[in-house]
DSSP file (Angstrom, degrees, kcal/mol; ACC not computed):
  #  RESIDUE AA STRUCTURE BP1 BP2  ACC     N-H-->O    O-->H-N    N-H-->O    O-->H-N    TCO  KAPPA ALPHA  PHI   PSI    X-CA   Y-CA   Z-CA
    1    1 A M     >        0   0    0      0, 0.0     4,-2.1     0, 0.0     5,-0.2   0.000 360.0 360.0 360.0 -40.9  -25.9    6.9   25.9
    2    2 A K  H  >  +     0   0    0      1,-0.2     4,-2.5     2,-0.2     5,-0.2   0.871 360.0  54.0 -64.8 -35.8  -26.6    5.1   22.6
    3    3 A T  H  > S+     0   0    0      2,-0.2     4,-2.6     1,-0.2    -1,-0.2   0.910 107.8  49.3 -64.3 -42.5  -25.0    7.9   20.7
    4    4 A V  H  > S+     0   0    0      2,-0.2     4,-2.4     1,-0.2    -2,-0.2   0.909 112.1  48.4 -63.4 -43.0  -21.8    7.6   22.7
    5    5 A L  H  X S+     0   0    0     -4,-2.1     4,-2.3     2,-0.2    -2,-0.2   0.905 111.8  49.5 -64.9 -40.9  -21.7    3.9   22.2
    6    6 A A  H  X S+     0   0    0     -4,-2.5     4,-2.1     2,-0.2    -2,-0.2   0.927 112.4  47.1 -64.3 -44.8  -22.3    4.3   18.4
    7    7 A L  H  X S+     0   0    0     -4,-2.6     4,-2.3     1,-0.2    -2,-0.2   0.889 111.2  52.0 -64.1 -39.0  -19.5    6.9   18.1
    8    8 A S  H  X S+     0   0    0     -4,-2.4     4,-2.5     1,-0.2    -1,-0.2   0.907 109.3  49.8 -63.1 -41.8  -17.2    4.7   20.1
    9    9 A A  H  X S+     0   0    0     -4,-2.3     4,-2.3     2,-0.2    -2,-0.2   0.902 110.9  49.4 -64.0 -41.1  -17.9    1.7   17.9
   10   10 A I  H  X S+     0   0    0     -4,-2.1     4,-2.5     2,-0.2    -2,-0.2   0.912 111.8  48.6 -63.8 -43.2  -17.2    3.8   14.8
   11   11 A I  H  X S+     0   0    0     -4,-2.3     4,-2.3     2,-0.2    -2,-0.2   0.913 112.3  48.1 -64.7 -43.6  -13.9    5.1   16.2
   12   12 A L  H  X S+     0   0    0     -4,-2.5     4,-2.2     2,-0.2    -1,-0.2   0.898 112.1  49.7 -64.4 -40.2  -12.8    1.6   17.1
   13   13 A F  H  X S+     0   0    0     -4,-2.3     4,-2.2     2,-0.2    -2,-0.2   0.927 111.7  48.2 -63.6 -45.1  -13.7    0.3   13.7
   14   14 A A  H  X S+     0   0    0     -4,-2.5     4,-1.3     1,-0.2    -2,-0.2   0.894 111.6  50.1 -63.5 -40.0  -11.8    3.1   12.0
   15   15 A A  H  X S+     0   0    0     -4,-2.3     4,-0.5     1,-0.2    -1,-0.2   0.888 110.0  50.5 -66.1 -38.8   -8.7    2.6   14.2
   16   16 A A  H >X S+     0   0    0     -4,-2.2     3,-1.0     1,-0.2     4,-0.5   0.892 109.0  51.5 -66.4 -39.2   -8.8   -1.2   13.4
   17   17 A C  H 3< S+     0   0    0     -4,-2.2     3,-0.5     1,-0.2    -1,-0.2   0.792 101.6  62.7 -67.4 -27.2   -8.9   -0.5    9.7
   18   18 A A  H 3< S+     0   0    0     -4,-1.3    26,-0.4     1,-0.2    -1,-0.2   0.677  92.0  67.3 -72.7 -16.1   -6.0    1.8    9.9
   19   19 A R  H << S+     0   0    0     -3,-1.0    -1,-0.2    -4,-0.5    25,-0.2   0.853  92.0  60.2 -76.6 -34.9   -3.7   -0.9   11.0
   20   20 A S  S  < S-     0   0    0     -4,-0.5    28,-0.1    -3,-0.5    22,-0.0  -0.751  85.3-114.1-102.3 142.9   -3.5   -3.1    8.0
   21   21 A P        -     0   0    0      0, 0.0     2,-0.3     0, 0.0    22,-0.2  -0.211  32.5-164.5 -63.7 159.8   -2.3   -2.0    4.5
   22   22 A S  E     -A   42   0A   0     20,-2.0    20,-3.5    62,-0.1     2,-0.2  -0.988  21.9-106.6-146.4 153.6   -4.7   -1.8    1.6
   23   23 A V  E     +A   41   0A   0     -2,-0.3     2,-0.3    18,-0.2    18,-0.2  -0.534  40.4 176.3 -79.1 145.3   -4.5   -1.6   -2.2
   24   24 A T  E     -A   40   0A   0     16,-2.2    16,-0.6    -2,-0.2     2,-0.1  -0.842  35.9 -71.8-138.3 176.5   -5.3    1.7   -3.9
   25   25 A D        -     0   0    0     -2,-0.3     2,-0.4    54,-0.1    54,-0.3  -0.374  41.8-137.2 -70.7 150.8   -5.4    3.2   -7.3
   26   26 A T        -     0   0    0     12,-0.1     2,-0.0    -2,-0.1    -1,-0.0  -0.894  25.7-105.2-108.3 139.5   -2.1    4.0   -9.1
   27   27 A D    >>  -     0   0    0     -2,-0.4     4,-1.8     1,-0.1     3,-0.7  -0.381  27.8-127.6 -60.8 139.3   -1.6    7.3  -11.0
   28   28 A K  H 3> S+     0   0    0      1,-0.3     4,-1.9     2,-0.2     5,-0.1   0.854 107.2  56.4 -60.5 -37.4   -1.7    6.6  -14.7
   29   29 A W  H 3> S+     0   0    0      1,-0.2     4,-0.8     2,-0.2    -1,-0.3   0.816 107.1  51.0 -67.0 -27.8    1.7    8.4  -15.4
   30   30 A V  H X> S+     0   0    0     -3,-0.7     3,-0.7     2,-0.2     4,-0.5   0.941 111.0  45.4 -72.2 -48.0    3.3    6.0  -12.9
   31   31 A S  H >< S+     0   0    0     -4,-1.8     3,-0.5     1,-0.2    -2,-0.2   0.802 107.1  60.0 -68.6 -27.1    2.0    2.8  -14.4
   32   32 A A  H 3< S+     0   0    0     -4,-1.9    -1,-0.2     1,-0.2    -2,-0.2   0.804 112.1  38.4 -69.1 -28.6    2.9    4.0  -17.9
   33   33 A N  H << S+     0   0    0     -4,-0.8    -1,-0.2    -3,-0.7    -2,-0.2   0.370  91.6 113.6-103.3   3.1    6.6    4.3  -17.1
   34   34 A A    <<  -     0   0    0     -3,-0.5     4,-0.1    -4,-0.5    -3,-0.0  -0.429  69.1-130.2 -80.2 151.1    7.0    1.2  -14.8
   35   35 A P  S    S-     0   0    0      0, 0.0    -1,-0.1     0, 0.0    -4,-0.1   0.436  87.7  -4.8 -78.5   2.0    9.1   -1.8  -15.8
   36   36 A G  S    S-     0   0    0     -5,-0.1    57,-0.1    57,-0.1    -2,-0.1  -0.943 106.9 -38.7-169.8-175.5    6.2   -4.1  -14.9
   37   37 A P        -     0   0    0      0, 0.0    55,-3.6     0, 0.0     2,-0.3  -0.326  64.2-136.0 -59.2 144.2    2.7   -4.3  -13.5
   38   38 A V  E     - B   0  91A   0     53,-0.2     2,-0.4    -4,-0.1    53,-0.2  -0.750  19.1-168.5-109.3 153.4    2.3   -1.8  -10.6
   39   39 A V  E     - B   0  90A   0     51,-2.4    51,-2.7    -2,-0.3     2,-0.4  -0.993   7.3-159.3-136.7 130.5    0.7   -2.1   -7.2
   40   40 A S  E     -AB  24  89A   0    -16,-0.6   -16,-2.2    -2,-0.4     2,-0.4  -0.925   9.3-164.7-111.7 136.5    0.0    0.8   -4.9
   41   41 A V  E     -AB  23  88A   0     47,-2.8    47,-2.3    -2,-0.4     2,-0.3  -0.975  10.3-149.1-126.6 129.0   -0.5    0.3   -1.2
   42   42 A C  E     +AB  22  87A   0    -20,-3.5   -20,-2.0    -2,-0.4     2,-0.3  -0.751  31.2 159.9 -89.5 142.4   -1.9    2.6    1.4
   43   43 A Y  E     - B   0  86A   0     43,-2.4    43,-1.2    -2,-0.3     2,-0.6  -0.989  43.1-114.4-156.5 162.1   -0.6    2.2    4.9
   44   44 A S    >>  -     0   0    0    -26,-0.4     4,-2.4    -2,-0.3     3,-1.0  -0.915  19.2-151.8-100.0 120.1   -0.1    3.9    8.3
   45   45 A A  T 34 S+     0   0    0     -2,-0.6    -1,-0.1     1,-0.3     5,-0.1   0.784  97.4  53.5 -62.6 -26.1    3.5    4.5    9.0
   46   46 A A  T 34 S+     0   0    0      1,-0.1    -1,-0.3    -3,-0.1   -27,-0.1   0.727 119.3  31.9 -79.6 -21.6    2.8    4.4   12.7
   47   47 A E  T <4 S+     0   0    0     -3,-1.0     2,-0.4   -29,-0.2    -2,-0.2   0.638 111.3  60.2-111.9 -18.9    1.0    1.0   12.5
   48   48 A S     <  -     0   0    0     -4,-2.4     2,-0.2   -28,-0.1    -1,-0.1  -0.897  65.9-140.4-119.4 142.5    2.7   -0.9    9.6
   49   49 A T     >  -     0   0    0     -2,-0.4     4,-2.0     1,-0.1     5,-0.2  -0.532  29.9-111.2 -90.1 164.6    6.3   -2.0    9.2
   50   50 A R  H  > S+     0   0    0      1,-0.2     4,-2.5     2,-0.2     5,-0.2   0.893 119.7  53.7 -59.5 -40.8    8.2   -1.9    5.9
   51   51 A E  H  > S+     0   0    0      1,-0.2     4,-2.5     2,-0.2    -1,-0.2   0.891 107.3  50.3 -63.8 -40.2    8.2   -5.7    5.8
   52   52 A E  H  > S+     0   0    0      2,-0.2     4,-2.1     1,-0.2    -1,-0.2   0.912 112.0  47.3 -64.1 -42.6    4.4   -5.9    6.2
   53   53 A V  H  X S+     0   0    0     -4,-2.0     4,-2.3     2,-0.2    -2,-0.2   0.916 113.8  47.2 -65.9 -43.3    3.8   -3.4    3.4
   54   54 A M  H  X S+     0   0    0     -4,-2.5     4,-2.7     2,-0.2    -2,-0.2   0.897 111.4  50.6 -66.5 -40.0    6.2   -5.2    1.1
   55   55 A A  H  X S+     0   0    0     -4,-2.5     4,-1.8     2,-0.2    -1,-0.2   0.893 110.8  50.1 -63.9 -39.1    4.6   -8.6    1.9
   56   56 A F  H  X S+     0   0    0     -4,-2.1     4,-0.7     2,-0.2    -2,-0.2   0.921 111.7  47.7 -63.6 -43.9    1.2   -7.1    1.2
   57   57 A A  H >X S+     0   0    0     -4,-2.3     3,-1.1     1,-0.2     4,-0.5   0.916 109.8  52.4 -64.3 -43.4    2.4   -5.7   -2.1
   58   58 A L  H >< S+     0   0    0     -4,-2.7     3,-1.2     1,-0.3    -1,-0.2   0.860 102.5  59.4 -60.7 -35.9    4.0   -9.0   -3.1
   59   59 A A  H 3< S+     0   0    0     -4,-1.8    -1,-0.3     1,-0.3    -2,-0.2   0.747 103.3  53.1 -64.6 -22.5    0.8  -10.9   -2.4
   60   60 A E  H << S+     0   0    0     -3,-1.1    -1,-0.3    -4,-0.7    -2,-0.2   0.578  94.7  89.7 -87.5 -11.4   -0.9   -8.6   -5.1
   61   61 A C  S << S-     0   0    0     -3,-1.2     5,-0.1    -4,-0.5     7,-0.0  -0.475  88.4 -95.7 -84.5 156.7    1.7   -9.5   -7.7
   62   62 A R    >   -     0   0    0     -2,-0.1     3,-1.3     1,-0.1    -1,-0.1  -0.244  37.9-107.3 -64.4 160.3    1.4  -12.4  -10.2
   63   63 A E  T 3  S+     0   0    0      1,-0.3     3,-0.2     3,-0.1    -1,-0.1   0.810 119.6  50.3 -62.1 -31.9    3.2  -15.7   -9.2
   64   64 A D  T 3  S+     0   0    0      1,-0.2     2,-0.4    30,-0.1    -1,-0.3   0.509 105.7  60.1 -86.2  -3.3    5.9  -15.2  -11.9
   65   65 A L    <   +     0   0    0     -3,-1.3    -1,-0.2    29,-0.2    28,-0.1  -0.647  60.4 148.8-121.8  72.6    6.6  -11.6  -10.7
   66   66 A Q        +     0   0    0     -2,-0.4     2,-0.3    -3,-0.2    -1,-0.1  -0.177  47.6  76.3-106.7  40.7    7.7  -12.1   -7.1
   67   67 A A  E     -C   93   0A   0     26,-1.4    26,-2.6    28,-0.1     2,-0.4  -0.963  66.6-139.8-139.8 157.3   10.1   -9.2   -6.7
   68   68 A L  E     -CD  92 102A   0     34,-2.2    34,-2.9    -2,-0.3     2,-0.5  -0.926   8.7-162.4-123.2 142.1    9.4   -5.5   -6.2
   69   69 A I  E     -CD  91 101A   0     22,-2.0    22,-2.6    -2,-0.4     2,-0.3  -0.995  31.3-121.5-117.3 126.8   11.0   -2.3   -7.5
   70   70 A L  E     +C   90   0A   0     30,-0.8    20,-0.2    -2,-0.5    30,-0.1  -0.513  32.8 174.4 -68.9 124.4   10.2    0.8   -5.6
   71   71 A I  E     -     0   0A   0     18,-3.1     2,-0.3     1,-0.3    19,-0.2   0.807  55.7 -50.5 -97.8 -41.4    8.5    3.4   -8.0
   72   72 A G  E     -C   89   0A   0     17,-1.6    17,-3.1     2,-0.0    -1,-0.3  -0.966  38.3-132.5 177.0 168.2    7.6    6.1   -5.5
   73   73 A E  E     +C   88   0A   0     -2,-0.3     2,-0.3    15,-0.2    15,-0.2  -0.980  23.4 169.6-135.6 147.7    6.0    7.2   -2.2
   74   74 A D  E     -C   87   0A   0     13,-2.5    13,-2.9    -2,-0.3     3,-0.1  -0.989  24.5-170.8-154.3 159.4    3.6   10.0   -1.5
   75   75 A T        +     0   0    0     -2,-0.3     2,-0.4    11,-0.2     3,-0.2   0.324  68.8  71.0-129.7   2.6    1.4   11.3    1.3
   76   76 A A  S    S+     0   0    0      1,-0.2     3,-0.1    11,-0.1    -1,-0.1  -0.945  99.5   3.3-127.3 145.9   -0.6   14.1   -0.3
   77   77 A L  S    S+     0   0    0     -2,-0.4     2,-0.2     1,-0.2    -1,-0.2   0.871  92.3 127.9  52.3  45.6   -3.3   14.1   -2.9
   78   78 A N  S    S-     0   0    0     -3,-0.2    -1,-0.2     2,-0.1   -52,-0.1  -0.704  72.4-107.2-119.0 177.4   -3.6   10.3   -3.2
   79   79 A D  S    S+     0   0    0    -54,-0.3   -54,-0.1    -2,-0.2   -37,-0.1   0.155  74.9 123.8 -91.7  19.4   -6.6    8.0   -2.9
   80   80 A C        -     0   0    0      5,-0.2    -2,-0.1     1,-0.1     5,-0.1  -0.495  67.7-101.5 -82.1 150.3   -5.7    6.7    0.6
   81   81 A P    >   -     0   0    0      0, 0.0     3,-1.4     0, 0.0    -1,-0.1  -0.203  36.7-103.8 -64.3 161.6   -8.0    6.9    3.6
   82   82 A L  T 3  S+     0   0    0      1,-0.3     3,-0.4     2,-0.1    -2,-0.1   0.841 120.8  48.0 -57.4 -38.2   -7.5    9.6    6.2
   83   83 A L  T 3  S+     0   0    0      1,-0.3    -1,-0.3     2,-0.1     2,-0.1   0.512 116.3  44.4 -85.9  -3.3   -5.9    7.2    8.7
   84   84 A K    <   +     0   0    0     -3,-1.4    -1,-0.3   -40,-0.1   -41,-0.2  -0.568  67.5 154.9-133.5  69.6   -3.6    5.6    6.1
   85   85 A R        +     0   0    0     -3,-0.4     2,-0.3   -43,-0.1    -5,-0.2   0.711  44.5  91.6 -75.2 -21.8   -2.2    8.7    4.2
   86   86 A A  E     -B   43   0A   0    -43,-1.2   -43,-2.4    -3,-0.1     2,-0.4  -0.580  54.6-172.3 -80.3 135.0    1.0    7.1    3.1
   87   87 A R  E     -BC  42  74A   0    -13,-2.9   -13,-2.5    -2,-0.3     2,-0.4  -0.995   4.0-171.5-126.6 132.2    1.0    5.4   -0.4
   88   88 A V  E     -BC  41  73A   0    -47,-2.3   -47,-2.8    -2,-0.4     2,-0.5  -0.961   8.1-155.1-120.6 141.1    3.9    3.4   -1.8
   89   89 A T  E     -BC  40  72A   0    -17,-3.1   -18,-3.1    -2,-0.4   -17,-1.6  -0.968  12.9-178.8-121.9 129.1    4.0    2.2   -5.4
   90   90 A F  E     -BC  39  70A   0    -51,-2.7   -51,-2.4    -2,-0.5     2,-0.5  -0.881  23.4-133.5-120.2 152.6    6.0   -0.8   -6.5
   91   91 A A  E     -BC  38  69A   0    -22,-2.6   -22,-2.0    -2,-0.3     2,-0.6  -0.917  24.1-131.8 -99.2 134.2    6.5   -2.5   -9.9
   92   92 A C  E     + C   0  68A   0    -55,-3.6   -24,-0.2    -2,-0.5   -26,-0.1  -0.771  38.9 166.8 -85.4 123.7    6.1   -6.3   -9.8
   93   93 A V  E     - C   0  67A   0    -26,-2.6   -26,-1.4    -2,-0.6   -57,-0.1  -0.880  40.4 -87.1-134.2 163.5    9.1   -7.8  -11.6
   94   94 A P    >   -     0   0    0      0, 0.0     3,-1.4     0, 0.0   -29,-0.2  -0.411  56.5 -92.4 -67.6 147.8   10.7  -11.3  -12.0
   95   95 A P  T 3  S+     0   0    0      0, 0.0   -28,-0.1     0, 0.0   -29,-0.0  -0.335 114.0  34.9 -56.5 142.1   13.2  -12.3   -9.4
   96   96 A G  T 3  S+     0   0    0      1,-0.3   -29,-0.0    -3,-0.1     5,-0.0   0.496  83.9 148.5  88.7   4.9   16.7  -11.4  -10.4
   97   97 A S    <   -     0   0    0     -3,-1.4    -1,-0.3     1,-0.1     4,-0.2  -0.290  51.2-104.1 -68.7 158.2   15.7   -8.2  -12.3
   98   98 A R  S    S+     0   0    0      2,-0.1     2,-0.2     3,-0.0    -1,-0.1  -0.511  80.1  45.9 -82.3 152.3   18.0   -5.2  -12.4
   99   99 A G  S    S-     0   0    0     -2,-0.2     2,-1.7     2,-0.1   -30,-0.0  -0.627 111.8 -29.1 112.1-172.3   17.5   -2.2  -10.2
  100  100 A Q  S    S-     0   0    0     -2,-0.2   -30,-0.8   -30,-0.1     2,-0.4  -0.617  76.4-179.5 -81.5  87.8   16.6   -1.8   -6.6
  101  101 A V  E     -D   69   0A   0     -2,-1.7   -32,-0.2    -4,-0.2    -2,-0.1  -0.742  18.7-155.5 -98.6 136.1   14.8   -5.1   -6.2
  102  102 A F  E      D   68   0A   0    -34,-2.9   -34,-2.2    -2,-0.4    -2,-0.0  -0.937 360.0 360.0-109.3 128.4   13.2   -6.2   -3.0
  103  103 A P              0   0    0      0, 0.0    -1,-0.1     0, 0.0    -2,-0.0   0.511 360.0 360.0 -69.8 360.0   12.7   -9.9   -2.5
């Protein structure tokens, strides 16, 4: 009975962690070619909206760089946890920058 309760607690904890986005490492080749500092975010496409992921990424950017340019997305061979396989990478840029900028 204790084993079942322990496994249930682990499963619930893992499911709760899968809901919110988290910062992860960025591939070096991506950050070398970016127009500004980069932030990579792991997320679950089933649990997070685009707006939540972008707000999380913006919170990781410096105060003077409060716009995002999408650099790329991937779901394979990244450093994201099993329950959050999707990774999106943004460059933090000043508002009004050229390119596909997200406020």
